[in-house]
MARZADO-615179 format. One line per 8 residues: their letters; for each residue x, y, z of C-alpha. Coordinates in nm, 4 decimals, padded with zeros to 6 digits. Example, Ala and Ser with C-alpha at 12.3 -4.5 7.8 and 13.67 -1.06 7.14 Angstrom:
<pts>
as = 01.2300,-00.4500,00.7800 ~ 01.3670,-00.1060,00.7140
</pts>
This chain:
<pts>
mndehata = 09.8732,06.9924,03.8198 ~ 09.5768,06.8331,03.7587 ~ 09.6811,06.5322,04.0343 ~ 09.7474,06.8299,04.3048 ~ 09.3941,06.9621,04.2530 ~ 09.2897,06.6297,04.2951 ~ 09.4722,06.5333,04.6257 ~ 09.3801,06.9209,04.7993
sslthsle = 09.0178,06.8393,04.6328 ~ 09.0517,06.4799,04.8281 ~ 09.2408,06.6426,05.1551 ~ 08.9428,06.8882,05.1523 ~ 08.6170,06.6595,05.1347 ~ 08.7904,06.4424,05.4387 ~ 08.8298,06.7460,05.6682 ~ 08.4612,06.8191,05.5912
larrnkrk = 08.3416,06.4914,05.6660 ~ 08.5472,06.4815,05.9866 ~ 08.4327,06.7756,06.0833 ~ 08.0528,06.6948,06.0052 ~ 08.1022,06.3648,06.1974 ~ 08.2049,06.5295,06.4806 ~ 07.9122,06.7748,06.5084 ~ 07.6788,06.4660,06.4761
galfllal = 07.8254,06.2949,06.7510 ~ 07.8660,06.5914,06.9776 ~ 07.4924,06.6454,06.8791 ~ 07.4173,06.2587,06.9201 ~ 07.5588,06.2900,07.2752 ~ 07.3808,06.5953,07.4021 ~ 07.0839,06.4334,07.2470 ~ 07.1638,06.1001,07.4654
avlmlvlv = 07.2416,06.3279,07.8165 ~ 06.9316,06.5084,07.7564 ~ 06.7409,06.1658,07.7629 ~ 06.9027,06.0708,08.0180 ~ 06.7913,06.3365,08.2714 ~ 06.4424,06.3199,08.1027 ~ 06.4813,05.9396,08.2656 ~ 06.6051,06.0461,08.5981
cislmlgr = 06.3741,06.3175,08.6571 ~ 06.0763,06.0256,08.5887 ~ 06.2303,05.8054,08.7948 ~ 06.2986,05.9922,09.0665 ~ 05.8632,06.0368,09.0630 ~ 05.7790,05.6963,08.9617 ~ 05.7341,05.3954,09.2207 ~ 05.4554,05.2146,09.4726
ypiapqda = 05.5011,05.5115,09.6850 ~ 05.4678,05.7778,09.3640 ~ 05.6209,06.1093,09.4211 ~ 05.4941,06.5297,09.2911 ~ 05.7249,06.6015,09.0676 ~ 05.7135,06.9364,09.2303 ~ 05.8284,06.7854,09.5687 ~ 06.0782,06.5217,09.3507
fkmlfyhv = 06.2348,06.8284,09.2469 ~ 06.2847,07.0097,09.5849 ~ 06.4030,06.7332,09.7548 ~ 06.6909,06.6937,09.4750 ~ 06.8194,07.0468,09.5872 ~ 06.7247,07.0789,09.9437 ~ 07.0246,07.0058,10.0972 ~ 07.2140,07.2857,09.8529
lpidvtwt = 06.9105,07.5654,09.8110 ~ 06.6996,07.6882,10.0636 ~ 06.3401,07.5587,09.9971 ~ 06.0386,07.4950,10.2292 ~ 05.9471,07.1653,10.3072 ~ 05.6356,07.0688,10.1418 ~ 05.6419,06.6694,10.1671 ~ 05.5759,06.4027,10.4130
eqaeilfy = 05.8348,06.2540,10.6505 ~ 05.7658,05.9180,10.4337 ~ 05.8627,06.0571,10.0837 ~ 06.1623,06.1660,10.2365 ~ 06.3111,05.8568,10.3503 ~ 06.1947,05.6733,10.0744 ~ 06.3493,05.9480,09.8259 ~ 06.6950,05.9461,09.9771
nvrlprii = 06.6853,05.6277,10.1073 ~ 06.5971,05.4384,09.8686 ~ 06.4818,05.5975,09.5269 ~ 06.7951,05.8593,09.4960 ~ 07.0662,05.6035,09.5220 ~ 06.9109,05.3450,09.3199 ~ 06.8909,05.5822,09.0533 ~ 07.2533,05.6675,09.0567
malmvgac = 07.3595,05.2909,09.0898 ~ 07.1668,05.2315,08.7955 ~ 07.3362,05.4845,08.6078 ~ 07.6563,05.4046,08.7318 ~ 07.6206,05.0496,08.6278 ~ 07.4841,05.0535,08.3281 ~ 07.7256,05.3319,08.1678 ~ 08.0017,05.1185,08.3216
lsaagaaf = 07.9173,04.7801,08.1904 ~ 07.8480,04.9479,07.8531 ~ 08.1841,05.0954,07.8288 ~ 08.3552,04.7671,07.9344 ~ 08.1790,04.5783,07.6230 ~ 08.2389,04.8601,07.4065 ~ 08.6577,04.8292,07.5259 ~ 08.6577,04.4364,07.5342
qgtfqnpl = 08.5191,04.4180,07.2048 ~ 08.7805,04.6866,07.0611 ~ 09.0917,04.5565,07.2208 ~ 09.0290,04.1571,07.1921 ~ 08.8818,04.2442,06.8093 ~ 08.5800,04.0495,06.8565 ~ 08.2246,04.2045,06.8368 ~ 08.1141,03.9119,07.0761
aspdilga = 08.3659,04.0221,07.3502 ~ 08.1355,04.1336,07.6821 ~ 08.2627,04.2228,08.0359 ~ 08.2770,03.8598,08.1314 ~ 08.4865,03.7353,07.8870 ~ 08.7652,03.6974,08.0997 ~ 08.5445,03.5510,08.3776 ~ 08.5117,03.8448,08.5863
sqgaalga = 08.1293,03.7725,08.6277 ~ 08.1175,03.4043,08.7439 ~ 08.4468,03.4562,08.9621 ~ 08.2612,03.7273,09.1612 ~ 07.9633,03.4593,09.1583 ~ 08.1793,03.2184,09.3186 ~ 08.2841,03.5126,09.6130 ~ 07.9130,03.5788,09.6640
aiailmgl = 07.8368,03.2071,09.7066 ~ 08.0502,03.1224,09.9500 ~ 07.9659,03.4660,10.1621 ~ 07.6072,03.4117,10.1586 ~ 07.7492,02.9909,10.2373 ~ 07.9334,03.1403,10.5398 ~ 07.6396,03.3701,10.6502 ~ 07.8720,03.7262,10.6056
naysvsmm = 07.6196,04.0257,10.5954 ~ 07.5879,04.2173,10.2382 ~ 07.8922,04.4223,10.2577 ~ 08.1153,04.1483,10.3213 ~ 07.9064,03.9198,10.0465 ~ 07.9906,04.2157,09.8044 ~ 08.4203,04.2662,09.9251 ~ 08.4441,03.8570,09.8236
afvfsmtt = 08.2778,03.8868,09.5048 ~ 08.4964,04.1761,09.4445 ~ 08.8247,03.9625,09.5763 ~ 08.7149,03.6946,09.3847 ~ 08.6217,03.8471,09.0865 ~ 08.9789,04.0554,09.0716 ~ 09.1468,03.7317,09.1587 ~ 08.9652,03.5756,08.8718
iiivfiis = 09.1135,03.7976,08.5937 ~ 09.5146,03.7645,08.7467 ~ 09.4656,03.3773,08.7437 ~ 09.3835,03.4778,08.3164 ~ 09.6473,03.6957,08.2942 ~ 09.9141,03.4085,08.4535 ~ 09.7727,03.1828,08.2337 ~ 09.7834,03.3704,07.8975
srakgnri = 10.1280,03.4552,07.9881 ~ 10.2499,03.1471,07.9827 ~ 10.0328,02.9780,07.7006 ~ 10.1661,02.9798,07.3270 ~ 09.9863,03.1039,07.0670 ~ 09.8403,03.4313,06.9653 ~ 09.7892,03.6258,07.2645 ~ 09.4106,03.7611,07.2482
mvtvlagv = 09.3088,03.4086,07.1449 ~ 09.5186,03.2253,07.4279 ~ 09.3755,03.5179,07.6592 ~ 08.9831,03.4523,07.5789 ~ 09.0743,03.0494,07.5410 ~ 09.1813,03.1133,07.9116 ~ 08.9205,03.3576,07.9778 ~ 08.6259,03.0919,07.8865
mvsslfss = 08.7580,02.7865,08.0715 ~ 08.8250,02.9553,08.4111 ~ 08.4744,03.1068,08.3857 ~ 08.3273,02.7611,08.3324 ~ 08.5701,02.6201,08.6419 ~ 08.4276,02.8858,08.8332 ~ 08.0646,02.8364,08.7233 ~ 08.1177,02.4675,08.8225
avsftklv = 08.2353,02.5632,09.1532 ~ 07.9086,02.8028,09.1652 ~ 07.6969,02.5335,09.0952 ~ 07.8556,02.3298,09.3849 ~ 07.7509,02.6080,09.6112 ~ 07.4551,02.5515,09.5432 ~ 07.3927,02.1815,09.5956 ~ 07.5517,02.2141,09.9511
adptdqlp = 07.3606,02.5566,10.0543 ~ 07.0575,02.5316,10.2990 ~ 06.7439,02.5168,10.0361 ~ 06.5866,02.7710,10.3370 ~ 06.7814,02.9981,10.3324 ~ 07.1211,03.0068,10.1979 ~ 06.9798,02.8463,09.8424 ~ 06.7652,03.1382,09.7623
aitywlmg = 07.0086,03.3682,09.8377 ~ 07.2202,03.2466,09.5989 ~ 06.9892,03.1950,09.3421 ~ 06.8131,03.5955,09.3564 ~ 07.1858,03.7382,09.3970 ~ 07.2562,03.5500,09.0870 ~ 06.9628,03.7093,08.8934 ~ 07.1249,04.0349,08.9503
sltsvrle = 06.9515,04.3048,09.0861 ~ 06.9083,04.6549,09.2597 ~ 06.6577,04.6010,09.5012 ~ 06.8942,04.6416,09.7993 ~ 07.1588,04.9741,09.7001 ~ 07.1673,05.2218,10.0003 ~ 07.3724,05.5364,09.9290 ~ 07.7095,05.3755,10.1314
ddlivflp = 07.6808,05.1377,09.8435 ~ 07.7160,05.4430,09.5655 ~ 07.9950,05.6030,09.7644 ~ 08.1624,05.2526,09.8271 ~ 08.1705,05.1808,09.4105 ~ 08.2536,05.5340,09.3189 ~ 08.6017,05.5746,09.3046 ~ 08.6976,05.2280,09.1737
lllgstvl = 08.3637,05.3106,08.8482 ~ 08.5146,05.6725,08.8684 ~ 08.8833,05.5458,08.8046 ~ 08.8469,05.2143,08.5769 ~ 08.6569,05.4394,08.3390 ~ 08.8580,05.6925,08.3326 ~ 09.1322,05.5141,08.1848 ~ 08.8830,05.3478,07.9616
lamrwkin = 08.7851,05.7285,07.8219 ~ 09.1767,05.8542,07.8233 ~ 09.2569,05.5718,07.5932 ~ 08.9826,05.5701,07.3685 ~ 09.1810,05.6715,07.0611 ~ 09.4207,05.4257,07.1492 ~ 09.1013,05.1342,07.1175 ~ 09.0957,05.3062,06.8061
vltmgdde = 09.4362,05.1878,06.6950 ~ 09.3833,04.8240,06.8951 ~ 09.1100,04.7831,06.6258 ~ 09.3401,04.8133,06.3194 ~ 09.5777,04.5343,06.4350 ~ 09.8978,04.4817,06.6288 ~ 10.1163,04.5774,06.2992 ~ 09.9332,04.8655,06.2395
aatmgvna = 09.9820,04.9859,06.5996 ~ 10.3757,04.9083,06.5776 ~ 10.4029,05.1619,06.2978 ~ 10.2597,05.4513,06.4618 ~ 10.4301,05.4037,06.7959 ~ 10.1287,05.2257,07.0239 ~ 10.2530,04.9294,07.2715 ~ 09.9800,04.6685,07.1600
rairaiva = 10.0577,04.4453,07.4196 ~ 10.0980,04.6634,07.7150 ~ 09.7476,04.8970,07.5980 ~ 09.5482,04.5786,07.5832 ~ 09.6841,04.4946,07.9497 ~ 09.6253,04.8244,08.0898 ~ 09.2613,04.8310,07.8923 ~ 09.1860,04.4938,07.9441
laatllta = 09.2221,04.5531,08.3622 ~ 08.9912,04.8869,08.3515 ~ 08.7180,04.6903,08.1936 ~ 08.7625,04.4072,08.4381 ~ 08.7945,04.6508,08.7307 ~ 08.4316,04.8113,08.6202 ~ 08.3095,04.4611,08.5635 ~ 08.3955,04.3369,08.9073
tcvsvtgm = 08.2520,04.6482,09.0710 ~ 07.9256,04.6305,08.9848 ~ 07.9226,04.2771,08.9594 ~ 08.0466,04.2950,09.3650 ~ 07.7389,04.5123,09.4268 ~ 07.4766,04.4524,09.1962 ~ 07.4893,04.0903,09.1135 ~ 07.4949,03.9529,08.7788
igwvglvi = 07.3735,04.1633,08.5123 ~ 07.4295,04.0055,08.1302 ~ 07.4000,04.1577,07.8310 ~ 07.4105,04.5360,07.9160 ~ 07.7922,04.5350,07.7633 ~ 07.7420,04.3365,07.4680 ~ 07.4146,04.4680,07.3016 ~ 07.4674,04.8420,07.3775
phlsrmai = 07.8030,04.9342,07.2492 ~ 07.7042,04.7050,06.9471 ~ 07.3608,04.9765,06.9480 ~ 07.5854,05.2653,06.9572 ~ 07.8099,05.1820,06.6766 ~ 07.5076,05.1699,06.5055 ~ 07.3820,05.4821,06.5698 ~ 07.6945,05.6538,06.5614
gadyrilm = 08.0115,05.4638,06.3950 ~ 08.3504,05.3087,06.4821 ~ 08.5117,05.5769,06.6209 ~ 08.5614,05.4989,06.9981 ~ 08.6599,05.8469,07.0873 ~ 08.2293,05.8910,07.0349 ~ 08.1680,05.5540,07.0871 ~ 08.2785,05.5149,07.4596
ptsmlmga = 08.0968,05.8065,07.5664 ~ 07.8449,05.7293,07.3571 ~ 07.8386,05.3530,07.5003 ~ 07.8466,05.5152,07.8803 ~ 07.5318,05.7437,07.8177 ~ 07.3204,05.4642,07.6220 ~ 07.3743,05.1972,07.8785 ~ 07.3088,05.4095,08.1709
sflllvdn = 06.9626,05.5426,07.9956 ~ 06.9041,05.2078,07.9375 ~ 06.9416,05.0121,08.2560 ~ 06.7623,05.2763,08.4700 ~ 06.4395,05.2341,08.2093 ~ 06.5117,04.8429,08.2382 ~ 06.4726,04.9500,08.6349 ~ 06.1693,05.1384,08.6235
vsrlasts = 06.0323,04.8232,08.4432 ~ 06.1648,04.5996,08.7346 ~ 05.9934,04.7913,09.0330 ~ 05.6592,04.8653,08.8045 ~ 05.6132,04.5654,08.5592 ~ 05.4402,04.3419,08.8097 ~ 05.3259,04.3653,09.2156 ~ 05.6233,04.2003,09.3364
eipigilt = 06.0057,04.2902,09.1975 ~ 06.1362,04.1888,08.8939 ~ 06.5468,04.0745,08.8842 ~ 06.7031,04.3415,08.6371 ~ 06.8708,04.0643,08.5382 ~ 06.6121,03.8618,08.4055 ~ 06.4982,04.1332,08.1971 ~ 06.8238,04.2381,08.0327
afigapff = 06.8439,03.9248,07.9199 ~ 06.4883,03.9456,07.8257 ~ 06.5774,04.2062,07.5761 ~ 06.9471,04.1402,07.4899 ~ 06.9191,03.7889,07.3505 ~ 06.5768,03.8573,07.1349 ~ 06.8379,04.1864,07.0099 ~ 07.1982,04.0105,06.9639
lylitrek = 06.9639,03.7223,06.7795 ~ 06.8485,03.9985,06.5029 ~ 07.1718,04.1892,06.5058 ~ 07.3586,03.8232,06.3918 ~ 07.1123,03.7286,06.1298 ~ 07.1423,04.1206,05.9845 ~ 07.4964,04.0905,05.9312 ~ 07.4192,03.7897,05.7976
rk = 07.1566,03.9466,05.5579 ~ 07.4162,04.2208,05.4584
</pts>
């Protein structure tokens, strides 16, 4: 009788703890959403050409509500053609890179995993560098970057399917090797590039930037980013199972190999799409999932949306700094590295002290 009472009491406590964690997660997500909206409102007003708060709010709803025009034509052009598309892109890229990082870390059971673990970023870099060497326009540069990025992933999966050994380790090693090979190819393109024109363009692209983003770019990347992020959000409970190991996944009726491939492809689609438009923006997919895990725990049902909201706010904040910190705009990839590298060193030393 005592054993039954103890079991019932333990079950009640577990259910109460689960409900409490669910409430905590929902409140945290709500707080992050509010923070993101506040940052968006501030970002719409900030810049070399400040826009008054009431004008920014009116322009945001001008095309859907009957609002009188109280702003200048210059402010309208800046708002719709430059600032709003850039903010939207920062939110999408920050959210998707963070989601990809969280997915890779759970899928490969490796806290050091990041969105470029399979070589997607270096593949995109090579495609962009070749396009710049060929003198192609900005749209073609993005398309070449995307095609090369996805081709890199196909190469990695072909290599890993033919190699022997632990599937996770083989895939990661194949990604590292292919990434190193493509990195050498990028260095060669920089060597043969025209130093007055092509070399600066390649170097600037590799630093990552949202400077040239326009509304057309937002529309082009929206569908692939929506597809990839929807897959990861739908599969987040299965990523939870993958973190327990393949044997445990099999006992729960989950095909670990198939799920891992789907998640990796979705995360790679996000990475390739983001990098093809913005260039190389590192550390977001590595650091933000760690921050989210520290704040909310390792349950991917909450961790995935938390990482996306936190990543969106983080990249928007960093982009504001890149726009306003100096007279000339700082490439956003430099700032994310300045923030990400020290933070990751802190994480490593923190874990060692524990």
